[in-house]
Legacy VTK file of the C-alpha trace (Angstrom):
# vtk DataFile Version 3.0
C-alpha trace
ASCII
DATASET POLYDATA
POINTS 227 float
-20.599 -14.543 104.800
-20.808 -11.663 107.262
-23.617 -9.109 107.217
-21.141 -6.526 105.924
-20.093 -8.813 103.067
-23.702 -9.576 102.180
-24.634 -5.898 102.022
-21.510 -5.027 100.056
-22.176 -7.777 97.522
-25.725 -6.488 97.020
-24.409 -2.962 96.658
-21.903 -4.081 94.043
-24.617 -5.912 92.134
-26.851 -2.829 92.185
-23.972 -0.664 90.943
-23.157 -2.996 88.050
-26.848 -3.024 87.070
-26.853 0.774 87.197
-23.805 0.792 84.938
-25.611 -1.367 82.388
-28.609 0.938 82.595
-26.434 3.991 81.964
-24.691 2.296 79.031
-28.045 1.654 77.353
-29.017 5.277 77.935
-25.831 6.564 76.271
-26.320 4.180 73.359
-29.881 5.406 72.805
-28.796 9.049 73.117
-26.200 8.646 70.375
-28.635 6.719 68.182
-31.353 9.340 68.551
-28.885 12.053 67.532
-27.805 10.328 64.330
-31.397 9.288 63.545
-32.817 12.706 64.537
-35.426 10.725 66.482
-37.282 12.949 68.942
-39.325 10.062 70.364
-36.209 8.096 71.243
-34.669 11.264 72.679
-37.695 11.628 74.938
-37.206 8.061 76.140
-33.639 8.921 77.143
-34.820 11.883 79.197
-37.480 9.701 80.838
-34.954 6.933 81.508
-32.755 9.331 83.429
-35.429 9.527 86.139
-34.805 5.867 87.011
-31.057 6.427 87.109
-31.469 9.418 89.426
-33.656 7.370 91.775
-31.238 4.433 91.897
-28.334 6.842 92.387
-29.898 8.045 95.643
-30.756 4.500 96.726
-27.164 3.287 96.257
-25.753 6.274 98.112
-28.121 5.769 101.032
-27.283 2.059 101.188
-23.536 2.791 101.222
-23.490 5.021 104.302
-24.496 2.381 106.914
-21.688 0.084 105.751
-19.066 2.605 106.820
-20.579 2.595 110.321
-20.414 -1.179 110.765
-16.866 -1.157 112.113
-15.220 -3.044 109.265
-11.423 -2.718 109.431
-10.336 -4.574 106.288
-8.725 -1.949 104.030
-9.849 -3.528 100.764
-13.471 -3.746 101.891
-13.467 -0.126 103.012
-11.963 0.907 99.676
-14.740 -1.062 98.019
-17.455 0.954 99.729
-15.727 4.219 98.847
-15.383 3.042 95.251
-19.101 2.282 95.065
-19.951 5.806 96.251
-17.600 7.491 93.784
-18.488 5.331 90.783
-22.182 5.763 91.512
-21.735 9.520 91.168
-19.801 9.144 87.903
-22.552 6.987 86.414
-25.212 9.548 87.286
-23.180 12.259 85.548
-22.724 10.119 82.446
-26.510 9.806 82.304
-26.827 13.594 82.566
-24.543 13.949 79.525
-26.738 11.502 77.608
-29.727 13.684 78.468
-27.876 16.764 77.180
-27.353 15.064 73.826
-31.006 14.024 73.663
-32.228 17.509 74.497
-30.397 18.829 71.432
-32.448 16.389 69.354
-35.716 17.358 71.055
-35.096 21.074 70.577
-33.446 21.050 67.147
-34.312 17.715 65.538
-35.244 19.137 62.151
-32.098 21.274 62.041
-29.664 18.367 62.400
-29.677 17.439 58.725
-26.495 19.280 57.828
-23.389 17.272 57.076
-21.521 15.739 60.010
-17.805 14.978 59.659
-16.982 11.226 59.593
-14.871 11.728 62.702
-18.024 12.547 64.641
-19.402 9.021 64.378
-15.985 7.549 65.158
-15.794 9.685 68.296
-19.302 8.671 69.361
-18.565 4.970 68.834
-15.297 5.281 70.768
-17.088 6.837 73.724
-19.769 4.142 73.674
-16.975 1.569 73.768
-15.395 3.341 76.733
-18.674 3.201 78.683
-19.095 -0.482 77.858
-15.544 -1.395 78.888
-15.568 0.810 81.986
-18.666 -1.085 83.138
-17.031 -4.401 82.350
-13.860 -3.476 84.215
-16.023 -2.585 87.210
-18.089 -5.773 87.058
-14.999 -7.964 86.742
-12.716 -5.741 88.870
-10.366 -5.913 85.894
-7.597 -3.348 86.393
-5.919 -4.142 83.068
-9.116 -3.483 81.130
-9.474 -0.265 83.131
-6.024 0.805 81.920
-7.041 0.079 78.332
-10.024 2.401 78.711
-7.756 5.131 80.048
-5.602 4.900 76.926
-8.598 5.970 74.822
-9.178 9.274 76.609
-6.531 11.217 74.690
-7.937 9.892 71.413
-11.403 11.187 72.283
-9.926 14.580 73.191
-8.190 14.668 69.808
-11.437 13.819 68.018
-13.188 16.676 69.810
-10.488 19.139 68.742
-10.598 17.943 65.112
-14.388 18.164 64.962
-14.348 21.657 66.464
-11.751 22.835 63.953
-13.692 21.283 61.073
-16.871 23.043 62.206
-15.094 26.405 62.418
-13.761 26.008 58.883
-17.173 25.065 57.491
-18.863 27.999 59.203
-16.257 30.284 57.627
-16.969 28.888 54.136
-20.736 28.807 54.645
-20.995 25.007 54.425
-22.797 24.806 57.770
-24.697 27.329 59.871
-23.419 28.849 63.091
-26.329 27.259 64.955
-25.454 23.814 63.661
-21.816 24.327 64.673
-22.902 25.223 68.209
-24.995 22.071 68.418
-22.032 19.986 67.257
-19.991 21.625 69.989
-22.631 20.823 72.624
-22.758 17.148 71.677
-18.991 16.679 71.336
-18.499 18.334 74.718
-21.030 15.934 76.238
-19.256 12.967 74.628
-15.910 14.195 75.916
-17.320 14.489 79.429
-18.718 10.964 79.239
-15.208 9.780 78.354
-13.796 11.719 81.309
-16.295 10.089 83.679
-15.337 6.675 82.267
-11.687 7.360 83.052
-12.682 8.353 86.592
-14.492 5.025 87.003
-11.481 3.117 85.733
-9.153 5.015 88.047
-11.327 3.859 90.923
-11.157 0.242 89.749
-7.356 0.427 89.684
-7.323 2.022 93.135
-9.678 -0.622 94.507
-7.612 -3.524 93.245
-4.117 -2.158 93.918
-4.446 0.658 96.424
-2.491 2.766 93.925
-3.486 6.332 93.148
-3.867 6.936 89.421
-5.221 10.477 89.498
-3.074 13.499 90.442
0.131 11.705 89.392
2.448 13.829 87.258
3.862 10.758 85.508
0.385 9.896 84.293
-1.939 6.995 84.847
0.427 4.422 83.353
2.712 4.577 86.383
0.387 4.611 89.397
1.925 5.110 92.787
1.008 4.100 96.284
-0.245 7.109 98.295
2.157 8.575 100.808
1.578 7.501 104.391
LINES 1 228
227 0 1 2 3 4 5 6 7 8 9 10 11 12 13 14 15 16 17 18 19 20 21 22 23 24 25 26 27 28 29 30 31 32 33 34 35 36 37 38 39 40 41 42 43 44 45 46 47 48 49 50 51 52 53 54 55 56 57 58 59 60 61 62 63 64 65 66 67 68 69 70 71 72 73 74 75 76 77 78 79 80 81 82 83 84 85 86 87 88 89 90 91 92 93 94 95 96 97 98 99 100 101 102 103 104 105 106 107 108 109 110 111 112 113 114 115 116 117 118 119 120 121 122 123 124 125 126 127 128 129 130 131 132 133 134 135 136 137 138 139 140 141 142 143 144 145 146 147 148 149 150 151 152 153 154 155 156 157 158 159 160 161 162 163 164 165 166 167 168 169 170 171 172 173 174 175 176 177 178 179 180 181 182 183 184 185 186 187 188 189 190 191 192 193 194 195 196 197 198 199 200 201 202 203 204 205 206 207 208 209 210 211 212 213 214 215 216 217 218 219 220 221 222 223 224 225 226
């Protein structure tokens, strides 16, 4: 094994561990929201400090690899994938913090009725984070495509929950403040899903060299980039 390969393998291992760490953070953020648990919410905010530190460490470790003169296209793509996915993971953690901060600031005001779709949306997003991490760890492009198929469903959930909240505000079933907090959390969940799709697009690119993003036909028909 060359020095480049050894460093890349360590970098990949660190990234997969970071992905697991972020998954646990998202899981705890969702749990603390449904449980209205301020202590658990505080743990999420504290846990983000570790993720921020590792984010910087992975980025700093990636830069020297690009200066080692490696010419293999797949290996170079791998380094670029690590850098991009690392950034997506850090942003997912930020969204988890946003959810937890709602609990810290408004824990006692989260007792109003939540639509059933809200929990379904949250569970779907948790599943996307889990499977995005797995697709990355296994370099499984097919699993990555399965995660991408869920993105539209999450968007639909967000729209349905927003419409439901508007109707209930109009009839006085929930307060305006509670509706705004629902909007904040659903927006954070939607963004987590978006970051998961970005990770999966990178896995597909790494394994095939095909560009999934910016394709008018959609992700299901990826194309090789023009020379």
